[in-house]
N, C-alpha and C positions, 0 to 999 in steps of 0.2 A: 916741136916738144912729140912724144908718140904718147902711145894708146896705155901704156905700161908707166909712165911717167906720171901722169892724172888718172890712173885703177893698179892698183898694184896685185888685185885680187885676181886680172887675167893670166901675171907669170905662173912657175910653176906647171906642170902638169896636169891630167883631169884627173888622177887622183888626188889631187887638193883640192878639189872642186867639192867631190864626194863630202869632205866633211863638213862643209856648211851645212848648219842646222836648219831644219824645215818650214816652214810656214805651222805644221800641225804641234811640232817637240817645244817653237815656242812658246802658241796658245797652252801647252801641257805645263810647261813653263809658268809660265804664269798666273794659273788656276792654282798649282800648287805654291806658286809662295803667296799667291791673297786668300791663300788657305792658312798656310804656316803664321801670316802677318793676325788674322784674324782667334784664331785659335790663339798665338799670344796674347788679344788683347781680353780676350776669356777668360786666360790663366788673372793677367795684374786685376781684371776684374774683381772674379774671388776673391785672390788672394785683399781686399782694397774689403772686400764682404765680410771676410773674418775680425775687422776690428768693427766693423760697425756699430753704434749703439743706437736702437731706438726707443725714443722716449716719450713717439707720443707716434699718431694712427700715422698720420700722414708719414712719417718715417717707414713706417711699417710698409704700408703703400707703395714708398718713390723701393724700396727694398724690393716688394716683390713685382713688383714693373721693370728691374732693372733684370730681376732672376727672369722674368718671365721675357724681356729680347733679347737677354742669350741663348734662352732654349731657343728663338726663332731664325738669327742665326746659328745657331746652330746644326740648325732642320735646313736651312737654306744652306750653307756646306755638302749637307751629303746630297741633298734634292740637283745641287749643279754637278755632285760628282759624280752622282747616277748617271746624269743631264748627259756628261763628258762621253764615257764609257758605252754607250749603250749604243 
């Protein structure tokens, strides 16, 4: 059994190995994916708030708290995005 049987990445020329993603690009992809997921969750939360009925003060506090958490998460995304590119 040789090395090619164990690791198929070893076959091919040097130009094949240049197509492998670097750690930095994988980190960037992970950050972008997490941003897309959080924004999707924010959109879903805002869709739920459209049909939310406020019957008492506690309901209004819950609504305000959820909007505040959404604003905080959006701020954290923007802050994290700026820290990656600085």
